[in-house]
Backbone as JSON, one array per atom type, in Angstrom:
{
  "sequence": "MLNLLLKQASVKISFNYTTVKSCKKYLRVRCVDLTCRWMVRACAIRESGWFHVHKYVGEHTCSVDHVMGKHKNITVEVIASLILNFFVDNKGPSSKEIKRIVFRKLHCRSGYWKRWMAGVIAKNIVRGTLEHRYAVLLVFSYIFNGLNPRSINSLMVDEKSGRFIYYFMAFGASIHGYLHMRKVVAVDGMHFFGKYEGVLLFAVAQDMQNYIYPLAYCVVDKQNDASWGFFFEKLKAFVIDEPELCVISDRYVSIANGLTKYYPLAHYGVCMRHLGENL",
  "N": [[150.26, 74.29, 121.69], [151.12, 73.22, 124.13], [149.4, 71.05, 124.3], [150.41, 69.56, 122.18], [152.94, 68.96, 123.21], [152.22, 67.35, 125.4], [150.98, 65.26, 124.06], [153.11, 64.22, 122.5], [154.86, 63.39, 124.53], [153.29, 61.48, 125.81], [152.87, 59.61, 123.75], [155.49, 58.83, 123.25], [156.33, 57.61, 125.64], [154.38, 55.85, 126.14], [152.41, 55.89, 128.13], [149.49, 56.86, 129.92], [148.05, 60.05, 130.88], [146.68, 62.22, 133.42], [144.54, 64.96, 134.09], [145.16, 67.19, 136.63], [144.6, 69.81, 137.55], [142.98, 72.32, 135.8], [142.36, 75.1, 133.73], [141.51, 78.07, 131.82], [143.72, 79.6, 132.22], [145.6, 78.21, 133.64], [147.32, 75.12, 133.86], [147.74, 71.84, 134.92], [149.1, 68.72, 134.85], [149.52, 65.18, 135.41], [150.97, 61.87, 135.73], [148.92, 58.89, 135.54], [149.61, 57.03, 137.42], [150.05, 57.28, 140.8], [152.46, 57.18, 142.1], [154.32, 57.88, 140.24], [156.69, 60.19, 138.81], [156.26, 61.76, 136.61], [155.18, 64.81, 135.26], [153.56, 67.99, 134.39], [153.56, 71.46, 134.53], [152.0, 74.49, 133.71], [151.37, 77.84, 132.54], [149.08, 80.14, 131.03], [149.97, 82.49, 128.45], [148.87, 85.38, 128.54], [146.55, 86.43, 126.11], [147.45, 85.0, 123.99], [147.25, 82.34, 123.35], [149.27, 80.62, 123.79], [151.31, 78.65, 126.05], [153.31, 78.92, 128.96], [155.69, 76.82, 130.14], [156.31, 75.91, 133.35], [157.33, 73.83, 134.88], [158.57, 70.66, 134.11], [158.69, 67.25, 134.16], [159.97, 64.75, 132.47], [160.41, 62.01, 132.53], [159.1, 58.82, 132.99], [158.44, 56.92, 135.89], [156.87, 54.84, 136.48], [155.45, 51.53, 135.98], [154.84, 49.02, 133.4], [152.42, 47.97, 134.07], [150.63, 49.97, 134.6], [149.64, 50.96, 132.27], [146.79, 51.96, 130.64], [143.74, 50.43, 129.45], [142.25, 52.0, 127.72], [144.08, 53.54, 126.52], [145.42, 54.48, 123.52], [147.86, 54.9, 122.4], [149.96, 53.06, 122.7], [153.3, 52.0, 122.52], [155.73, 50.46, 120.31], [157.92, 49.62, 121.73], [156.94, 48.96, 124.27], [155.26, 46.81, 123.64], [157.19, 45.06, 122.67], [158.64, 44.54, 125.0], [156.79, 43.0, 126.34], [156.6, 40.6, 124.92], [159.03, 39.34, 125.08], [159.43, 37.23, 126.86], [158.19, 35.19, 125.6], [159.66, 33.92, 123.72], [160.9, 31.01, 122.28], [163.5, 28.85, 121.83], [164.8, 30.82, 120.3], [162.78, 31.59, 118.62], [160.11, 33.66, 118.03], [156.75, 34.79, 118.98], [153.93, 34.76, 116.69], [152.25, 37.28, 114.65], [149.48, 37.22, 115.22], [149.53, 35.91, 117.67], [150.93, 37.79, 119.19], [149.05, 39.83, 119.18], [147.04, 38.7, 120.76], [148.45, 38.48, 123.17], [148.98, 41.16, 123.86], [146.37, 42.13, 124.17], [145.51, 40.53, 126.28], [147.29, 41.19, 128.34], [147.35, 44.01, 128.5], [144.84, 44.87, 127.88], [144.12, 46.21, 125.53], [144.04, 47.04, 122.02], [146.2, 46.49, 119.21], [147.79, 47.66, 116.21], [148.72, 46.04, 113.08], [151.21, 46.89, 112.04], [152.57, 47.9, 114.3], [152.76, 45.59, 115.81], [154.39, 44.05, 114.18], [156.77, 45.6, 114.12], [157.4, 45.53, 116.84], [157.96, 42.83, 117.1], [160.32, 42.72, 115.56], [162.06, 44.31, 117.09], [162.14, 42.83, 119.48], [163.29, 40.45, 118.51], [165.81, 41.39, 117.79], [166.82, 41.95, 120.31], [166.89, 39.41, 121.49], [168.26, 37.75, 119.61], [170.32, 39.34, 118.7], [171.73, 42.07, 116.8], [172.39, 42.78, 113.27], [174.71, 44.31, 113.03], [176.04, 43.64, 115.39], [176.54, 40.95, 114.91], [178.34, 41.01, 112.76], [180.44, 42.2, 114.1], [181.38, 40.26, 115.82], [182.69, 38.34, 114.35], [185.3, 37.35, 114.5], [185.28, 36.02, 116.96], [183.34, 34.14, 116.36], [184.74, 32.68, 114.4], [186.75, 31.5, 115.93], [185.26, 29.79, 117.64], [184.03, 28.29, 115.66], [186.19, 26.89, 114.49], [186.96, 25.4, 116.67], [184.79, 23.67, 117.07], [184.63, 22.4, 114.65], [186.95, 20.6, 113.52], [189.9, 20.9, 111.43], [188.8, 22.67, 109.67], [188.39, 25.47, 107.39], [188.61, 28.92, 107.49], [188.42, 32.39, 106.67], [188.9, 35.81, 107.13], [188.47, 39.0, 105.75], [189.06, 42.42, 106.03], [188.48, 45.93, 105.48], [191.33, 47.95, 105.23], [191.45, 50.66, 105.84], [188.93, 51.58, 106.93], [188.24, 49.45, 108.51], [186.06, 47.87, 108.12], [183.94, 45.04, 107.41], [184.6, 42.9, 104.63], [185.11, 40.43, 103.08], [184.3, 37.02, 103.83], [185.32, 33.79, 104.19], [184.46, 30.34, 104.39], [184.81, 26.89, 105.08], [183.74, 23.74, 105.92], [185.33, 21.22, 107.91], [184.46, 18.59, 107.51], [183.4, 18.73, 104.93], [185.71, 19.27, 103.49], [187.19, 16.92, 103.92], [185.46, 15.03, 102.78], [185.51, 15.7, 100.1], [187.46, 14.3, 98.78], [186.31, 11.99, 97.91], [184.54, 12.65, 95.98], [183.19, 13.37, 92.7], [185.26, 14.85, 90.19], [184.13, 17.35, 89.51], [183.14, 20.57, 89.87], [180.78, 22.96, 90.77], [180.19, 26.43, 90.7], [178.74, 29.43, 91.94], [176.79, 32.42, 92.59], [174.65, 34.16, 94.92], [172.34, 36.75, 95.68], [171.96, 38.71, 98.65], [169.13, 39.99, 100.42], [168.92, 41.57, 102.61], [169.51, 44.1, 105.16], [172.11, 45.02, 104.68], [172.65, 43.95, 102.27], [174.8, 42.41, 99.9], [176.58, 39.43, 98.7], [176.43, 35.91, 98.4], [178.83, 33.63, 97.71], [179.41, 30.36, 96.49], [180.49, 26.9, 96.37], [179.9, 23.72, 95.04], [179.92, 20.14, 94.89], [179.51, 16.83, 93.43], [178.39, 13.64, 94.39], [178.89, 10.04, 93.94], [176.34, 9.1, 93.68], [174.89, 11.04, 92.54], [174.14, 13.12, 94.25], [174.04, 16.41, 95.6], [176.87, 17.96, 96.95], [177.96, 20.1, 99.39], [180.68, 22.4, 99.39], [182.13, 24.89, 99.97], [181.67, 28.26, 101.27], [181.28, 31.78, 100.82], [180.99, 35.03, 101.91], [180.56, 38.1, 100.41], [180.97, 41.58, 99.43], [180.2, 42.32, 96.85], [179.94, 40.96, 93.5], [182.84, 40.68, 91.76], [186.05, 40.86, 90.11], [187.9, 40.88, 92.23], [186.53, 39.77, 94.47], [185.75, 37.19, 93.56], [188.29, 36.25, 92.98], [189.42, 36.15, 95.56], [187.79, 34.15, 96.62], [188.41, 31.86, 95.0], [191.09, 31.65, 95.57], [191.13, 30.84, 98.29], [189.61, 28.53, 98.06], [191.3, 26.91, 96.64], [192.9, 25.71, 98.47], [192.04, 23.18, 99.16], [190.66, 22.16, 96.99], [192.25, 21.05, 94.51], [194.11, 22.33, 91.79], [194.04, 20.75, 88.76], [194.4, 18.78, 85.74], [192.29, 16.95, 85.54], [190.16, 18.14, 86.76], [187.02, 19.82, 86.52], [185.35, 22.83, 86.23], [182.22, 24.33, 86.6], [179.99, 26.92, 85.72], [177.95, 29.92, 85.43], [177.98, 32.36, 82.74], [179.51, 34.4, 83.83], [181.81, 37.05, 83.82], [183.79, 37.64, 85.74], [184.11, 35.23, 87.07], [185.28, 33.61, 85.13], [187.68, 35.04, 84.82], [188.83, 34.69, 87.37], [189.18, 31.9, 87.42], [191.01, 31.58, 85.36], [193.26, 32.68, 86.51], [193.7, 31.29, 88.97], [193.09, 28.62, 88.53], [194.44, 27.41, 86.19], [194.95, 24.93, 84.99], [192.63, 23.44, 85.1], [189.54, 22.4, 83.52], [187.05, 24.49, 82.06], [183.62, 24.9, 82.11], [180.37, 25.84, 80.85], [177.24, 26.25, 82.39], [174.46, 24.46, 81.19], [171.82, 25.14, 81.61], [171.89, 27.89, 82.33], [173.01, 28.81, 79.99], [171.01, 28.16, 78.12], [168.91, 29.81, 79.07], [170.01, 32.32, 78.61], [170.17, 32.35, 75.87]],
  "CA": [[151.65, 73.91, 121.88], [151.19, 72.34, 125.3], [148.75, 69.79, 123.94], [151.35, 68.81, 121.35], [153.95, 68.45, 124.12], [151.65, 66.24, 126.16], [150.73, 64.15, 123.14], [154.39, 63.61, 122.17], [155.38, 62.71, 125.71], [152.49, 60.28, 126.06], [153.13, 58.64, 122.69], [156.84, 58.33, 123.38], [156.5, 56.78, 126.83], [153.31, 54.85, 126.1], [151.62, 55.92, 129.34], [148.44, 57.85, 129.91], [148.17, 61.07, 131.92], [145.41, 62.73, 133.9], [144.57, 66.38, 134.41], [144.95, 67.46, 138.05], [143.95, 71.1, 137.66], [143.02, 72.92, 134.48], [141.44, 76.18, 133.38], [142.0, 78.8, 130.67], [144.97, 80.28, 132.55], [146.53, 77.35, 134.36], [147.18, 73.71, 133.53], [148.63, 70.95, 135.66], [148.79, 67.32, 134.55], [150.46, 64.22, 135.96], [150.74, 60.49, 135.31], [147.83, 58.22, 136.25], [150.18, 56.34, 138.56], [150.3, 58.27, 141.84], [153.86, 57.11, 142.51], [155.17, 58.3, 139.13], [157.14, 61.58, 138.91], [155.99, 62.51, 135.39], [154.19, 65.87, 135.44], [153.74, 69.23, 133.65], [152.86, 72.65, 135.06], [152.11, 75.55, 132.72], [150.45, 78.98, 132.65], [148.8, 80.79, 129.75], [150.61, 83.78, 128.21], [147.81, 86.33, 128.2], [145.55, 85.96, 125.14], [148.17, 84.53, 122.8], [146.99, 80.93, 123.08], [150.47, 79.85, 124.14], [151.52, 78.38, 127.46], [154.68, 78.93, 129.46], [155.87, 75.63, 130.98], [157.12, 76.22, 134.53], [158.02, 72.63, 135.36], [158.28, 69.48, 133.29], [159.46, 66.05, 134.48], [159.62, 63.94, 131.31], [160.73, 60.59, 132.67], [158.15, 58.02, 133.75], [159.0, 55.95, 136.84], [155.87, 53.79, 136.7], [155.7, 50.29, 135.26], [153.94, 48.71, 132.31], [151.12, 47.57, 134.61], [149.73, 51.12, 134.71], [149.11, 51.35, 130.96], [145.34, 51.76, 130.7], [143.16, 49.82, 128.28], [141.73, 53.01, 126.79], [145.2, 54.27, 125.95], [145.6, 54.01, 122.14], [149.19, 55.22, 121.91], [150.94, 52.11, 123.18], [154.39, 51.99, 121.57], [156.28, 49.16, 119.95], [158.85, 49.21, 122.77], [156.18, 48.3, 125.34], [154.84, 45.51, 123.12], [158.38, 44.22, 122.61], [158.97, 44.08, 126.36], [155.81, 42.0, 126.76], [156.73, 39.33, 124.19], [160.36, 38.78, 125.24], [159.37, 35.96, 127.59], [157.49, 34.2, 124.8], [160.59, 33.36, 122.73], [161.31, 29.63, 122.54], [164.53, 28.46, 120.86], [165.02, 32.0, 119.45], [161.63, 31.79, 117.74], [159.13, 34.46, 118.73], [155.34, 34.59, 118.64], [153.44, 35.33, 115.44], [151.51, 38.53, 114.8], [148.21, 36.92, 115.89], [149.84, 35.61, 119.07], [151.26, 39.07, 119.83], [147.79, 40.54, 119.37], [146.37, 38.12, 121.93], [149.23, 38.81, 124.36], [148.75, 42.57, 124.19], [145.0, 42.29, 124.66], [145.39, 39.85, 127.57], [148.09, 41.85, 129.36], [147.1, 45.45, 128.61], [143.43, 45.12, 127.58], [143.99, 47.16, 124.42], [144.31, 46.44, 120.72], [147.33, 47.09, 118.52], [147.78, 47.47, 114.77], [149.65, 45.05, 112.55], [152.53, 47.47, 111.9], [153.2, 47.96, 115.61], [153.1, 44.22, 116.24], [155.53, 43.63, 113.38], [157.95, 46.31, 114.6], [157.72, 45.0, 118.17], [158.62, 41.55, 116.87], [161.68, 42.98, 115.09], [162.84, 44.79, 118.24], [162.35, 41.7, 120.4], [164.24, 39.53, 117.89], [167.14, 41.97, 117.89], [167.27, 41.8, 121.7], [167.15, 38.0, 121.77], [169.23, 37.16, 118.68], [171.38, 40.26, 118.37], [171.57, 42.8, 115.55], [173.35, 42.47, 112.22], [175.96, 44.97, 113.36], [176.7, 42.84, 116.43], [177.01, 39.69, 114.32], [179.56, 41.3, 112.01], [181.49, 42.58, 115.04], [181.88, 39.09, 116.55], [183.12, 37.33, 113.39], [186.52, 36.71, 115.0], [184.87, 35.08, 118.0], [182.67, 33.05, 115.66], [185.75, 31.87, 113.74], [187.42, 30.7, 116.95], [184.35, 28.72, 118.04], [183.83, 27.45, 114.48], [187.34, 26.0, 114.35], [186.97, 24.47, 117.78], [183.74, 22.66, 116.9], [184.79, 21.73, 113.35], [188.39, 20.47, 113.27], [190.41, 20.91, 110.04], [188.01, 23.59, 108.84], [189.1, 26.64, 106.87], [187.86, 30.18, 107.4], [189.31, 33.53, 106.47], [188.2, 37.09, 107.2], [189.17, 40.16, 105.19], [188.42, 43.69, 106.35], [189.07, 47.09, 104.83], [192.43, 48.45, 106.06], [191.23, 52.05, 106.26], [187.75, 51.72, 107.78], [188.08, 48.29, 109.38], [184.77, 47.26, 107.87], [183.94, 43.7, 106.85], [184.52, 42.81, 103.17], [184.94, 39.04, 102.66], [184.46, 35.96, 104.84], [185.3, 32.47, 103.56], [184.39, 29.23, 105.34], [184.63, 25.54, 104.55], [183.73, 22.78, 107.02], [186.3, 20.15, 107.83], [183.81, 17.41, 106.94], [183.31, 18.93, 103.48], [187.06, 19.14, 102.94], [187.55, 15.51, 103.95], [184.6, 14.28, 101.86], [185.76, 16.05, 98.7], [188.36, 13.3, 98.2], [185.5, 10.9, 97.37], [183.57, 13.23, 95.06], [183.58, 13.51, 91.3], [186.09, 16.03, 89.97], [183.32, 18.38, 88.86], [182.75, 21.56, 90.87], [179.93, 24.05, 90.27], [180.28, 27.64, 91.5], [177.72, 30.43, 91.6], [176.57, 33.42, 93.63], [173.27, 34.59, 95.12], [172.29, 38.05, 96.35], [171.2, 38.88, 99.88], [168.15, 41.08, 100.35], [168.81, 42.15, 103.94], [169.83, 45.51, 105.37], [173.41, 45.35, 104.11], [172.74, 43.29, 100.97], [175.93, 41.5, 99.78], [176.45, 38.27, 97.84], [176.97, 34.65, 98.9], [179.47, 32.76, 96.72], [179.48, 28.99, 97.01], [180.96, 25.85, 95.49], [179.32, 22.41, 95.36], [180.36, 19.01, 94.07], [178.5, 15.79, 93.26], [178.93, 12.33, 94.75], [178.68, 8.98, 92.96], [174.91, 8.85, 93.56], [174.34, 12.28, 91.96], [173.67, 14.04, 95.28], [174.84, 17.64, 95.7], [177.74, 17.96, 98.13], [178.48, 21.46, 99.59], [182.13, 22.48, 99.62], [182.6, 26.12, 100.61], [180.82, 29.45, 101.18], [182.02, 33.03, 101.0], [180.15, 36.22, 101.9], [181.31, 39.23, 99.86], [180.16, 42.78, 99.25], [179.65, 42.28, 95.5], [180.65, 40.08, 92.58], [183.79, 41.28, 90.84], [187.28, 40.08, 90.0], [188.55, 40.77, 93.53], [185.8, 38.85, 95.35], [185.89, 35.83, 93.04], [189.69, 35.88, 93.15], [189.57, 35.76, 96.95], [187.1, 32.88, 96.81], [189.18, 30.78, 94.38], [192.38, 31.51, 96.28], [190.89, 30.04, 99.49], [189.11, 27.22, 97.64], [192.41, 26.13, 96.09], [193.59, 25.04, 99.57], [191.69, 21.75, 99.18], [190.25, 21.77, 95.63], [193.53, 21.22, 93.83], [194.09, 22.6, 90.35], [194.59, 19.62, 88.02], [193.72, 18.62, 84.44], [191.08, 16.15, 85.67], [189.11, 18.94, 87.38], [186.16, 20.64, 85.66], [184.57, 23.83, 86.98], [181.04, 24.75, 85.83], [179.33, 28.13, 86.25], [177.31, 30.68, 84.37], [178.93, 33.06, 81.87], [179.95, 35.63, 84.5], [183.18, 37.32, 83.38], [184.71, 37.6, 86.88], [184.4, 33.82, 87.37], [186.26, 33.17, 84.14], [188.96, 35.67, 85.13], [189.39, 34.04, 88.54], [189.63, 30.55, 87.07], [192.22, 31.71, 84.55], [194.39, 33.02, 87.38], [193.94, 30.34, 90.04], [192.88, 27.25, 88.05], [194.78, 27.37, 84.76], [194.98, 23.56, 84.47], [191.3, 22.85, 85.11], [188.64, 22.69, 82.42], [185.98, 25.42, 82.42], [182.41, 24.68, 81.33], [179.23, 26.72, 81.1], [176.02, 25.54, 82.76], [173.55, 24.43, 80.06], [170.59, 25.85, 81.96], [172.14, 29.32, 82.18], [173.22, 29.09, 78.57], [169.71, 28.12, 77.48], [168.16, 31.0, 79.46], [170.6, 33.49, 77.97], [169.89, 32.31, 74.44]],
  "C": [[151.78, 72.93, 123.04], [150.54, 71.01, 125.01], [149.66, 68.92, 123.09], [152.45, 68.2, 122.21], [153.44, 67.25, 124.9], [151.43, 65.03, 125.28], [152.03, 63.44, 122.8], [154.95, 62.84, 123.35], [154.61, 61.43, 125.97], [152.74, 59.21, 125.03], [154.49, 58.0, 122.87], [156.97, 57.33, 124.53], [155.46, 55.69, 126.89], [152.5, 54.81, 127.38], [150.59, 57.04, 129.24], [148.7, 58.89, 130.99], [146.78, 61.56, 132.28], [145.57, 64.18, 134.28], [144.23, 66.58, 135.89], [144.2, 68.76, 138.24], [144.09, 71.79, 136.32], [141.97, 74.01, 134.36], [142.05, 76.92, 132.2], [143.37, 79.43, 130.94], [146.03, 79.36, 133.17], [146.25, 75.89, 134.0], [148.22, 72.91, 134.31], [148.2, 69.51, 135.39], [149.88, 66.44, 135.15], [150.1, 62.83, 135.48], [149.6, 59.87, 136.12], [148.33, 57.42, 137.45], [150.6, 57.38, 139.6], [151.75, 58.27, 142.3], [154.83, 57.59, 141.44], [155.49, 59.78, 139.24], [156.8, 62.4, 137.67], [154.91, 63.55, 135.63], [154.57, 67.1, 134.62], [152.94, 70.32, 134.34], [153.1, 73.79, 134.08], [151.06, 76.62, 132.97], [150.27, 79.62, 131.28], [149.51, 82.13, 129.66], [149.55, 84.72, 127.65], [146.82, 85.72, 127.23], [146.18, 85.37, 123.89], [147.82, 83.09, 122.42], [148.17, 80.02, 123.36], [150.56, 79.67, 125.64], [153.0, 78.46, 127.79], [154.82, 77.77, 130.46], [156.82, 75.99, 132.12], [157.93, 75.01, 134.98], [157.6, 71.44, 134.5], [159.24, 68.36, 133.68], [159.08, 65.0, 133.43], [159.88, 62.47, 131.43], [159.7, 59.88, 133.54], [158.89, 57.05, 134.67], [158.01, 54.84, 137.16], [156.16, 52.6, 135.8], [154.67, 50.1, 134.16], [152.53, 48.4, 132.82], [150.13, 48.72, 134.66], [149.27, 51.65, 133.36], [147.62, 50.99, 130.94], [144.82, 51.19, 129.38], [142.67, 50.83, 127.26], [142.86, 53.79, 126.1], [145.54, 53.7, 124.58], [147.03, 54.16, 121.65], [150.27, 54.3, 122.48], [152.03, 51.94, 122.11], [154.91, 50.58, 121.34], [157.26, 48.67, 121.02], [158.14, 48.47, 123.9], [155.73, 46.91, 124.89], [156.02, 44.55, 123.07], [158.76, 43.69, 123.98], [158.01, 43.0, 126.85], [156.09, 40.63, 126.14], [158.11, 38.71, 124.34], [160.33, 37.41, 125.9], [158.69, 34.86, 126.8], [158.37, 33.61, 123.68], [161.03, 31.98, 123.18], [162.26, 29.21, 121.43], [164.75, 29.56, 119.81], [163.9, 32.24, 118.45], [160.54, 32.49, 118.53], [157.71, 34.18, 118.31], [154.98, 35.25, 117.32], [152.66, 36.61, 115.72], [150.18, 38.31, 115.53], [148.45, 36.62, 117.37], [150.19, 36.88, 119.83], [150.0, 39.87, 120.1], [147.05, 40.02, 120.6], [147.12, 38.46, 123.22], [148.98, 40.24, 124.81], [147.35, 42.78, 124.76], [144.84, 41.66, 126.05], [146.13, 40.61, 128.68], [147.66, 43.3, 129.6], [145.65, 45.83, 128.32], [143.26, 46.21, 126.52], [144.43, 46.46, 123.14], [145.45, 47.2, 120.03], [147.24, 46.77, 117.03], [148.86, 46.49, 114.31], [151.06, 45.63, 112.46], [153.25, 47.52, 113.23], [153.6, 46.56, 116.09], [154.32, 43.72, 115.47], [156.82, 44.29, 113.86], [158.37, 45.82, 115.98], [158.41, 43.65, 118.05], [160.06, 41.72, 116.42], [162.57, 43.42, 116.25], [163.14, 43.66, 119.2], [163.35, 40.7, 119.83], [165.66, 40.06, 117.97], [167.7, 41.84, 119.31], [167.68, 40.36, 121.98], [168.28, 37.46, 120.91], [170.44, 38.04, 118.43], [171.17, 40.9, 117.02], [172.61, 42.36, 114.52], [174.71, 43.1, 112.5], [176.75, 44.17, 114.4], [177.26, 41.55, 115.84], [178.28, 39.91, 113.51], [180.72, 41.59, 112.96], [182.11, 41.37, 115.73], [182.32, 37.99, 115.58], [184.39, 36.61, 113.85], [186.21, 35.68, 116.08], [184.18, 33.88, 117.37], [183.68, 32.12, 114.99], [186.47, 30.97, 114.74], [186.55, 29.53, 117.39], [184.12, 27.75, 116.89], [184.97, 26.44, 114.31], [187.4, 24.98, 115.48], [185.96, 23.35, 117.63], [183.88, 21.87, 115.6], [186.28, 21.63, 113.02], [188.7, 20.4, 111.77], [189.56, 21.76, 109.1], [188.89, 24.74, 108.38], [188.16, 27.82, 106.91], [188.84, 31.33, 107.33], [188.46, 34.8, 106.41], [189.07, 38.18, 106.61], [188.38, 41.42, 105.5], [189.15, 44.81, 105.62], [190.14, 47.7, 105.75], [192.17, 49.85, 106.59], [190.09, 52.16, 107.26], [187.58, 50.58, 108.77], [186.77, 47.56, 109.19], [184.93, 45.89, 107.19], [183.8, 43.74, 105.32], [184.22, 41.38, 102.73], [185.04, 38.12, 103.89], [184.25, 34.61, 104.17], [185.25, 31.4, 104.63], [184.13, 27.92, 104.6], [184.74, 24.57, 105.72], [184.77, 21.69, 106.8], [185.72, 18.89, 107.23], [183.69, 17.53, 105.42], [184.67, 18.76, 102.82], [187.47, 17.68, 102.87], [186.73, 14.7, 102.93], [184.85, 14.57, 100.41], [186.65, 15.02, 98.01], [187.58, 12.18, 97.52], [184.45, 11.4, 96.38], [184.09, 13.17, 93.62], [184.36, 14.82, 91.13], [185.37, 17.06, 89.11], [182.78, 19.31, 89.94], [181.93, 22.66, 90.2], [180.02, 25.22, 91.22], [179.23, 28.63, 91.02], [177.61, 31.41, 92.75], [175.1, 33.8, 93.71], [173.27, 35.84, 95.97], [171.48, 37.97, 97.63], [170.24, 40.06, 99.71], [167.93, 41.7, 101.72], [169.22, 43.61, 103.96], [171.11, 45.9, 104.65], [173.66, 44.65, 102.78], [173.96, 42.35, 100.92], [175.59, 40.31, 98.9], [177.07, 37.06, 98.53], [177.51, 33.84, 97.73], [179.59, 31.36, 97.31], [179.97, 28.05, 95.92], [180.39, 24.53, 95.97], [179.91, 21.38, 94.42], [179.23, 18.0, 93.96], [179.12, 14.44, 93.59], [178.55, 11.3, 93.68], [177.21, 8.63, 92.76], [174.15, 10.09, 93.09], [173.7, 13.2, 92.99], [174.62, 15.24, 95.35], [175.6, 17.64, 97.02], [178.33, 19.36, 98.32], [179.96, 21.45, 99.95], [182.52, 23.72, 100.43], [181.61, 27.24, 100.37], [181.7, 30.68, 101.4], [181.05, 34.2, 100.88], [181.0, 37.41, 101.45], [180.37, 40.43, 99.69], [179.49, 42.8, 97.88], [180.48, 41.34, 94.65], [181.54, 40.89, 91.65], [185.05, 40.41, 90.8], [187.94, 39.86, 91.36], [187.86, 39.74, 94.41], [185.91, 37.4, 94.86], [187.34, 35.36, 93.11], [189.98, 35.44, 94.57], [188.95, 34.39, 97.21], [187.92, 31.72, 96.24], [190.53, 30.58, 95.06], [192.23, 30.65, 97.53], [190.41, 28.63, 99.12], [190.25, 26.31, 97.17], [193.17, 25.39, 97.18], [193.25, 23.56, 99.62], [191.11, 21.27, 97.85], [191.44, 22.05, 94.73], [193.31, 21.44, 92.33], [194.77, 21.44, 89.62], [193.82, 19.45, 86.72], [192.43, 17.81, 84.52], [189.91, 16.94, 86.25], [188.35, 19.75, 86.34], [185.32, 21.55, 86.52], [183.46, 24.34, 86.07], [180.41, 25.96, 86.51], [178.52, 28.76, 85.13], [178.39, 31.47, 83.61], [179.41, 34.37, 82.49], [181.44, 35.84, 84.24], [184.16, 37.19, 84.54], [185.05, 36.17, 87.27], [185.45, 33.3, 86.4], [187.64, 33.77, 84.41], [189.63, 35.02, 86.33], [189.91, 32.65, 88.25], [190.9, 30.59, 86.23], [193.45, 31.95, 85.41], [194.72, 31.91, 88.36], [193.77, 28.88, 89.62], [193.2, 27.14, 86.56], [194.76, 25.97, 84.17], [193.59, 22.94, 84.35], [190.51, 23.23, 83.86], [187.51, 23.59, 82.92], [184.79, 25.18, 81.5], [181.29, 25.6, 81.76], [178.0, 25.87, 81.39], [175.01, 25.61, 81.6], [172.26, 25.18, 80.36], [170.76, 27.34, 81.81], [172.32, 29.68, 80.71], [171.9, 29.11, 77.81], [168.86, 29.34, 77.81], [168.69, 32.24, 78.77], [170.28, 33.52, 76.47], [168.39, 32.45, 74.15]]
}
């Protein structure tokens, strides 16, 4: 039981310990750093094989410099703290570079999984987590409008939980340039594969030289009538519904429903590539 306690404490803190006094009836261990307060004192309970812990100080006060090269239980938190200073323009070191850093600083080797997890932790510290990014959407919208005049963005949250549902954005340059584009707009959606999944809806046009011109983006929880309706409602602010307009997409039912409601005058066409794949 005591050995398990020592092992868990050492693995969790990533520091080694040394035995000060030990026998079959008494055990006293402390951190290898003489200035550290981490220590355990325990006595055996007769012949039961169990120990009674008299005193346990579980917090290490020593630094990373005292991690020994022979210590195999170095944690991802320690590795992450080592590689924070190696981020340049929010780009961190690769797995091979992390391996060299750990060996050079701590004189020990680390597995690929630990290096990968350490990289994730360090990136979250430097770049921020997904939860933090969703929480600062209002601040992002304010800065976005300041740096991109005449832009459009709109945030919708759930009234009960306050959680993020939809976020629409269109750059002012895209809105201004649409006046010189062909009156053919293609819309589609692509799925995210991150922690919170979701779908990115987007609309693009085409200029006179057949180059794709981005118009608007919208992050939603899923594709349905409500999400596509929200997208077309915001898109209609600068893509005017008129008989000369043609909207192209795949055969998704929610897109057709949204166009019927918000773009009744426009023509609706099906993408030949999607149609060919479906047939």
